[in-house]
N, C-alpha and C positions, 0 to 999 in steps of 0.2 A: 951456551947451555944455561937454562934457568937455574937459579939457586934458591933452594927452599928457605923460607923464612924461619927463624928460630922458633922453637916451641914456646908457649907461654908458661914459664916455669913458676908462675905464681900459684898454680895448682899444687905444686910440690909442697910449698910452705903451708897451704891450707890443709893438706893431708897430714903433715907433721903435727899440726895443732889438733887434728881430729884422731890421732892414733889411739888415744886412750878412751875414745867414745865407742859406742856400740857399733858404729859403722863409719866408714871413711867418707870424706866429702866427695871424693870421686873413686869409684870402684876401679877405674883404669882408663886407658886411652883407647879410643875406637877410631880407626882410620877407614874412611870410605873412599876407595880409589875407583874412579869412573872413567872408562875409555869409551868415548862416543864417536870420535872422529878418527879415520884411518886413511893411511896413504893409499893412493890408487893402485900401487903395485901389489897390495894384499888382495885386491879384488873381493872385498867384503863391503857390505852396506854400512853406512853410518847408523848409529843407534840413538835412542832417546830414553834416558833413564831419569828424567826430571821427577815424575811422580814417585819413583822408587827412592830417589835421593831424599825427598821430603819425608817419606815413611820411615826410612832408616834413621835419619837424624833424630826424629821425634822419639823413636823407639829406644835408641841408645841413651838419649838424654834422660828419659824416664827411668832407665836402669842405672843412672848416676855415672855415666861415662863422660869423659872429656872428649868431644867429637871434633875430628878434623876431616874436612872434605877436600879431596884432590880431584877436581873436575876440569882442569885445563888440559890442553893437548900435551900428552906426555910420551916422549920417546922412551924406549926400554931403559937406556942408560940413566936418564933422569929419574925414572921411577925407582930403580934400584939404589941410586944415590940417596933418595929420600928415605927408602926403607932402612938403609944402613944408619942414617941419622936417627930414625925413630928407635932402632934397636939399642941405641946408646942413651936414650932419653932417661934422665934421672927420675922422672915421674914413676917409672916402673917399680922402683924400690919401695915407694910409699903406697903402692896399690896392690890389689889382689888378682887382677886379671888384665888381659889385653885382647882386643878384637881387631881383625882386619877383614874388610869386605872388598871384593874385587868384582866389578861389573864390566863385562866385555864380551867379545866373541871368543870362542874356544874350539878345541879340536881333540883328537885322540891323544892318548899318552900324556894327559895333563897339560896340554898346550893352551896358553892364554895369549891374547893379542894386545900388544901396546900399539901406539900410533903407526910405527913403521915396520915392526917385526914381532915375532912371537917370543915368548919366554915360557919357562916351565913352572908349573905349580910347585914342584919339589924345591926349586931354587928359592922361591918366596918363603916357604916354610922353614927352610934351613937357616935363614937369616935369624930366626927367632928361637933356634934350638938352645939347649942348655949350655952348649959350648960357646956359641956366638953371642948369646944374650943372657948372661948370668943373672941379671936382675929379675928375669922371668922364670928362672928355674923353679920347678914344682908349683908353678902358678898356672891357672887355666888360660890357655891361648885358644881363642875362637877364630877360625878361618871360614869365611863364607865365600863361595865362588858361584856367581851368577853367570854361567857361560855354558855353551854346549861342550859335551865330552866326546863327540863323534858325529856321524852323519845319519845314524839310524833314527827313524821316527820314534820319539819317546812315548812311554805309556801315559804321560801327562800332557801330550802335545795338544790335546783338545780338552783338557781337564776342566775342573770346576774350582771355585774358591775353596771348597771343602777338601780338595785333594791335598793330602799331606805329602810333601816331597820326601824322598828317601834320605836317610842319614848314611852317607857312604863310608864304609870301612876301608881305609887305604892301608894295606899291610906294611908298606915301606915307611910310613910316617909313625915310627915306633914309640915316640915319646908319649907317656901315659897322660900328660897334661894337655895334649892337643885334642881339640874337638873340631873336626873338619866337616863342613856341610857343603854339599854340591847340589846344584839345581837339577841334576839328573844322574843316571848311572853311567859308568864308563862305556864309551862307544855310542851313546845316544845323544840326540838333540834335547835341549831343555824345553820346558813349557813355552809355547808360543805366546807372544803378547797379543792381547785383544785390544784394539785401538781404544784409547781413552781410559784404560783400566790398568791396574798394577799387575806385575808378573806374579802368578799364583805362588811360586816358591817363596818370594820375599813377603808376600801378604800373609802366608801361613806362618812364617817365622815371627813376624812382628805382631 
């Protein structure tokens, strides 16, 4: 099993020095988790998120986030081991927000696909709740899910760059400091990719 490299904690010291200034050196940590390759047993096509990755990295850096990209082949266990490490990152205590973006295939009931099997959206969000990640309590936590939420054709399936994706209200994610953005409504497929262009959902957000 791959072992995640330690975070660059120099940003913690930089933020400590900036505490008394009008803004922090880094607003927070942004993780971009990309699942493009899948085991054949899942019977789903591989994906290409390269244009979207570039867009997201640039957007978060402009917003003063420390950006980490996970775009290697990740099994579910490896992914959650990494999330657990991130939830304990001391950088959170010196920052005001946290962001996690997941790009992959998905399905109904909050299902997201890792390389070899699926996992739940709820399980991801629970790792960063006030009980499990005290350093982020009462701080904005942004979760972006670029994945289908079902099999029904979505209203943005053949949309335009001007189409604004829905902000999905998820009743069971009760913490007031969670902002959760999904690329479509529950039960629906997300906006389809036009070859050579960005996914409309991410383009609208960035």
